[in-house]
C-alpha positions in Angstrom: -74.0 -194.6 -14.9 -74.5 -196.2 -11.5 -75.2 -199.9 -11.4 -78.7 -201.0 -11.0 -80.3 -204.4 -11.1 -83.4 -206.1 -12.3 -84.7 -209.5 -11.4 -87.6 -211.8 -11.2 -89.3 -212.0 -7.9 -91.4 -214.8 -6.6 -93.3 -215.5 -3.4 -91.5 -216.7 -0.4 -91.9 -220.5 0.1 -92.1 -221.2 -3.7 -91.5 -224.9 -4.2 -87.9 -225.7 -5.0 -88.6 -227.3 -8.4 -90.5 -224.2 -9.6 -87.8 -221.8 -8.2 -85.1 -223.9 -9.9 -87.1 -223.9 -13.2 -87.4 -220.1 -13.1 -83.6 -219.8 -12.5 -82.9 -222.1 -15.4 -85.2 -220.1 -17.7 -83.7 -216.8 -16.6 -80.1 -218.1 -17.2 -81.2 -219.3 -20.6 -83.0 -216.1 -21.5 -79.9 -213.9 -20.9 -78.0 -216.1 -23.4 -80.4 -215.4 -26.2 -79.4 -213.1 -29.0 -82.4 -210.9 -28.6 -81.7 -210.2 -24.9 -78.0 -209.7 -25.5 -78.7 -207.3 -28.4 -81.2 -205.3 -26.2 -78.8 -205.2 -23.3 -75.9 -204.0 -25.5 -78.1 -201.3 -27.1 -79.1 -199.9 -23.7 -75.6 -199.7 -22.3 -76.2 -202.4 -19.7 -74.2 -205.4 -18.7 -75.4 -208.8 -17.5 -74.4 -210.4 -14.3 -76.6 -213.4 -13.8 -77.4 -214.2 -10.1 -79.3 -217.2 -8.7 -82.3 -216.4 -6.5 -80.2 -216.8 -3.4 -77.5 -214.5 -4.8 -80.0 -211.9 -5.9 -81.7 -212.0 -2.5 -78.3 -211.4 -0.8 -77.4 -208.6 -3.1 -80.8 -206.9 -2.6 -80.4 -207.2 1.2 -76.9 -205.7 1.1 -78.1 -202.8 -1.1 -81.1 -202.2 1.2 -78.7 -202.1 4.3 -76.2 -199.8 2.5 -78.9 -197.4 1.4 -80.4 -197.3 4.9 -77.1 -196.5 6.3 -76.5 -193.7 3.8 -80.0 -192.2 4.6 -79.2 -192.2 8.3 -75.9 -190.5 7.7 -77.4 -187.6 5.8 -80.3 -187.3 8.3 -83.1 -188.9 6.2 -85.5 -191.2 7.9 -88.3 -193.5 6.6 -91.8 -192.4 7.3 
């Protein structure tokens, strides 16, 4: 199965203390037995990323997919 990703998105310019709180809550949530059990039962793996890391990964994925679309002759409308 190809890798995918999920994340929590927040508005640009979110105050740092709120962003940091969300990151802490997400990091804690993926350690819970319930989340781990659900992940294991759906064949997924967890790779926790901070907001900055997730943003970089999303940008890289977007760029790669755009390049692949150009190579096969697809264009955005």
